[in-house]
N, C-alpha and C positions, 0 to 999 in steps of 0.2 A: 629747351632742346632735348634734354635727356628723357623727357617723359613721352615724346612723340612716338618712339617705337612701341612702348607699352600700350599706348592708346590704339595704335594700328593693330597690334596683336589682339587686343580685346575686341575691337570691331570686327576683325576677321573671324574670330571664334564665334561671335554672336551671329554673324552672317552664315557661317558654316552650320551652326546649330539650327537656325531657321530653315536652312536648305535640306538638312539631312534628318531632321525630326528629333523626337524626344530621346532616342538612344544616346545621341551625342551629349545631350544635356545631362543625362544620368552619368555618363562617363566622366564628364567634367566635374560633376558634384561629388564623385566617389561613391555614390549610392547605386545599388543594383537595379537593373531593369528587369521587372518581372513579367513584362508583356509576353515574351516568347514562352515562358514557363506556363502561364495561364492558358495561352492558345493551345499548347500541346496537351494539357491535362484536364481542362474543365469539362470535357465531354465524358470523362470517366467518373465524374462526381455526380451523385444522385441526391434527390430530395426524398425523404421518407416520411410518410404520414401514416398514422395508426388510428384505429377505432376500437373502442372497448365498451361492451355492454356492462353496465353496473346496476345491480339490483338495488331497489329502494331500501334504505335502512329502517328496520322495524323497531330498533331500540330507541325508546323515547325517554329522555332524561327527566322529564317532569317540569311543570311550571310552578310548583309550590302550593297549588290549590288542590287538595285531595279530590274534590268532586270533579273538577275539570280534568285532572290527570286520569281519573278512573274512566271517564267517558271517552277520552282520547285513546286510552289503552284498549278499551273494549272495541273501539273502531279498528285499531291496528290489528287486533287479534281476530277480527271477523274475516273468515276465509273468502267471503263474497266482496270484501272491500277491494276497490280497484288497485292494481299494482302496476306502476308505470316505470319500468327500468329506463334509465337515461343513458345516453351514449357519451363517453369521454373520448377525447381525441388528443393526438400529440404530433409534434413535428420534430424532425431530426435530419441528419445528413448521413451519407455513406459513400462508398467508392467501390468500383467494380475491379475485382482482382483476377477475373478470368473471362475470356470472351464468350463462354457459354453460360454466363449469368450469375456467378457467385459474387456476393456483395458483403463487405465488412461494415459493421456499424457498432454502436454501443449496445450493451444488454439493456440499459435503462431506457433506451429509445423504443424498444419493442416489447419490453417486459409486460406481461399481462394482456397484450393486444389480441383481439379476435381477428382483426384484419390488418394486414400490412401492405401498403401501396408504395411502390417504387416509381418515382417519376424521373424519366431520362431527360437528357439535354434537348432531345428533339420533341419533347412534350408528350411522348408516349407514357401512359400510366399502366404499369404491370403489377398484378397481384403477386406478392412474394410469399414463398414458403420459408418458415423459420427452420433452418437446418439444425441449429443448436445454439445454446447460450451458455455463458460462463459468468455468473454473477461475481465471482471472486476477482476476475480481471476486468469485468465490465465489457466483455467482447461478445458479439453475436454474429452469426453467419446466416445470410439469407440467400435464397436462390430464386431467380426469375426465369421464366420460360422464354428465352431469346438466344440468338446466336450472333456471331460477328460483332460483338459489342466492344467499344473502346475500353482499354484497361490502363491502369496506372503501372508505373515501374516501382518495384519494391526496393528500397534502399537498405542501408545498414545503420541503425540507430546507435550501435556500439561505437561508431566512429564520430558521432556528433560531439562538437566542442562548444563550450560556453562562449557566447558572443557571436555565434554563427547565425547568419540570416535564415529565417524560415518563413513560410507562407501557408496560410490556411484558405481553403475554399469550402463554403458551406451555405446553409440557408438560415441565417439568423433571423428570428421572428418571421420566418416564412419567405424572406426575400431570397429567391433562388440564386445560386451561383455567385454569392458575394465573396469578395477577395479581401483578406487582411494580411498584413505582414508585420514582422518584428524580429526579435533575436531570441536565442536560447539563453534563458536566465540561469538555469541550473540543470543538472542531470542527476539521476538516481535519487530523486526527491521522494521521501516517504510521507504519506498522508495518514491521518488517523483511520484505523480500521481497514487499511489498504496495504497489508503487510507484504503481499506478493507482487506488487507492481512498483518498480522503480521509475516513477513518473519523470517526464521531461517537463520542466517548467519554462514557460515563455512569457513574453509580454505581448503576444499576438492578441488582438481584440477578438474574444470569443463570447458569444451571447447565446441565449436559449435558441435552439434550432441548429447551432453549429455542432452539437454533440454527434459523434460518429463520423464526422468529416475528416479528410486527410490533412496531415501536416507535411509539407514538402520542404526539402532542402533546395539549394540553388541549382542542383543538377536536375531538378525535376523529379526526384525520387521521393516516394512516401517514406517518412521515417517515424511517423506516429499517428495515432488516432486521437483527435481532440475529444476530451472526456469530461473535464471538470474545470470550474473556475472558483477562485476564492473571492467572495463578495459579501458585503454587508447590505447590499441593496437588491441582490438578485441579478444584477447586470455586471458587465465587465468593469473591473477595477485595477487591471494591470497584472493580474496573476492568473495564468491559464496553465492547465496541466494536460499532457498528452500521454497515452500509453505507447511505450516503445514498440516499433513495428516487429522486431524479432519476437517479442513475447506474444504479440497479437497473432502473428502468422503461425507460431507454434500451437496456440490455442485453436486457431482456425483449422489447421491440419488434423488435430486430434478430434475436433468436433465432426469434421467431414468423414474421417476414417472410422472412428469407433463411437461417436456420439456423446462422448464425455471427455473430461480433462483430468489427467492424473498429474499430481505434483509430488515432488520429493518432500520428505519429512524427517526431521531429526528427533523431535519430541523433547525439546528443552524450553525452559523459560530463560530469556536473556535480558540483559540491561546494559545501558551505556557505560563506558569506561570513563570516569571522570579523572582529573589529574590526581586527586587524592587516592582514588582506587588504583591508578596506574602505579603510583609510588609504593603503595602497600603490596602490590603484586611484583615489585622489582622491575617495573618497566620505566624507561626513560621518557616515553611519549604516551599520550592518552589516545589509544585507538583499539579497535576490535570490539568484541561482544563478550561479556562475562556471563558464564553459565550460573544462574542463580538457583535453578532446580532442574531435575531430570524426571520426566514422567515415567510411571511404571509401564512396563511392557511396550516400550518405545525403542526405536533403533538406537538411540543414545544409551539407553539402559542396558543394552546388550553389547556395548562397546566399553572401552577403557576410559571414556570421557568422564570427568568428575565435576562436581559442583565446585565453583571457584576457578575453573579453567577459563582462560581468556582466549577466545578463538580469534586469531589474527589473520589467518589465511584459510580459504576454502577452495580445495582443488586448484591451488596455484594462484587464486585471485585474492588480492588483499581485501580484508574486511576493515574498512576505515571506520564506519559507524555500526552500531548494533542493527540499525535499520537496513544495512547493506546485506546482512546475512540471509533473511528469509527469501528474497528473490533468487539468490544464488542457489539455495537449497531446492527451491521450487522447480527450477529448470533442469535438475538432475533426474535422469530416468530412474524409475523405481527398481530396487534390487541391484543397484550399482554401488560399488565401493568408492567412497569419497575420502580424500586425504585432507585431514584438518591439521593445521599447524597451530598449536596452542602454547600459551605461557602458563606453566604450572610451578608455583613457588619460585618465580623468577627465572626459570629455565625453559627454553623452547624445546618442545617435544612434538612428535607426530602421532596422531591418532587416526586409525582407520574406522570408518562407520559405514555399515551397509545401509544405504538410504531406503526408508520405507515409503509407503504411499500416504499422503496427507488424508486423514479421515474426513468424512463429510462434516458439515457444520454441527449437526446434533451429536454425532459420535465424538467429535472433537471437544464439544462442550462438556460431555460426560468425562472424557479423558483428562481434562484439565481441572475438573471439579476436585477440590481438596478432599482427601480421604479423612476418615476418622483419625484424630490426632494431628491433622493438618489444618483444621479449622482455625481461623484467626483467633488467637488468644489475647489475653490482656496486654501482653507485651507487643503484640502485632508482629510476630515473627514465627517462622517454622524452622525446625531443626531435624537433622538426620543422624543416624548412628555414625560414630567416628571409626574409620577403618584403622587397622593395625599399622599400615604403612605411614599414614599421617600421624598417628600417635607416636610412632618411633621417630619420625622426622622432627617433631616438636619436643621430643623428650618427655612425653607425658606417660607416666607409669600406668595410671588407671583413670577412669572417669572421663567426662567431657562429651560434648555433642557439637556437631558442626552446623552452623547456620546455613540453611538452604534458601531462605526467602525472607525478605524484610518488606513489610507493607509501608507504603509511603505515608508520611505524616503521623505515624504511630510513635509510641514511646521509644522503641528500639531505634527507629530511623532518626528521631530527634537527638538521641544520645550518640549517634555515629556508628552504631553496629552495622556491619556489612556482611553480605553473603561470603562464606569462607572463614569467618571468624569462628573460633572454638570457645564455647562457653564451658567454664569449669565449675562456677558457683553462681547461684541465684539467691539473693537475700540470705547470704551466709550459709546456704545449704548446698552441698556438692551434688552435681547431676552427672549421671553416667549412662543415661539412656533417654530417648525421646519420651518414653512413658513417664519416667521419673521427672523429667523437665516439666511436662504438662501438669503433673500432680503438684509440683512446687508452685507453678504459676497460678493454678486454681486457688491456692490458699492465700495469695497475695491480696491485701486490701487495696481499696481505691484511694486516690489522692494522697499517696505517700511516695517517698523516694526509695528506690530499690537499688542496692548495689549488685552489680554483675561483674564477675571476674572473667575477663576475656584474654585468651592466649593468642598472640600474634607472632609473626616472625621476629619482631623487635623485642618480644618478651611479654609477660603477663601484665595486664593493666585493668584497673577497676574503673568501670563506668557507672554513672548514676542515672537511672531511668526514672523519670517522673511519671507516675501512673496517672491515667486519665480518670476523671470523676465518673 
């Protein structure tokens, strides 16, 4: 008798579900209904195809037979030999951000393309002009000659929370306007060689062809551009990464207005703060980014920032991991004063740095190339001159150099030497300058144990470094 009302309620709900459609079923299951979101936004999502002419490669590696190789090479070098460039093609996705035809996508979707075709929801195919690209953020802006186009609504990815439902629309493997959904797995995710993009990680199914397409929240707002996947097969394995829309729109606005992207730059090398490092710096928790070296003629070199400082806040925003710092710096306008809260010798202080402009790839590579005296030595560490203030703080009358950089897996790293340590003696020889340090290290033999006297806050300690063969 007691079960009858339950059965009646269940039957009523099933009847109501069949009468009112799938939305009730979603409501009863607790899962979101994406149908309205898709209907409102799919028309603003586009398919992008590209074509690229590629010249035949004349470099012939050889087959191992000198006579055959010589004949083939003579044929390749013959100016009358036929040359048949072939065409490469690519597929991707994008979305319309203005009704007069501006489209956002990934840089890698259109990179090197001779022709870019944007296919709209109504099957129109329009040739697109590449307004600008930014390889560092993997964002590209296109323009098609059309008006009154449907557009997406731009959201706020800074408000995104882990566990939130998100939805992607794109053209995986060329299947136009495919929809996949999932949740936000993480925010502010750093990827190798992608220092200036705090990626949104999701478990939304993303495959080749989805690149450049929009990632929506449940409000129907774009909060990211689907850009990369982590995969051992080339296809989806549960880890997808999207570019936050704030960053993408900032890049888009700069590309449209000035044709290039400017980013803020400190000019420091940083590393993660481990628990051991935190304790040595007088910190109770491991967070922030420790400055391991400062580049010459950089914004940081013109400030009071020092090697060994732990940057815990940048312009009021907490730096939880070292990977959190570059995106924060990159979004600051050039020639703007930024307030850094750092921990120095266990005490919090504030440092003001006038942010410079991040150099181009080649210029930056030259800037970070170690100078003479900074080349990796046998101990695999670099040192700098010890300033009078630090010397006084540690009670060092004379001598000593401060460690600015420790190379991973070298003798110094294996012995536990860290940036900020002060070296007083190497192999029982006192050192009082970087030049003298390098001279002593050059005289060390291989495959031997070298004693190094290190001064730390806790006092002097000898460490044994095992030289490499």
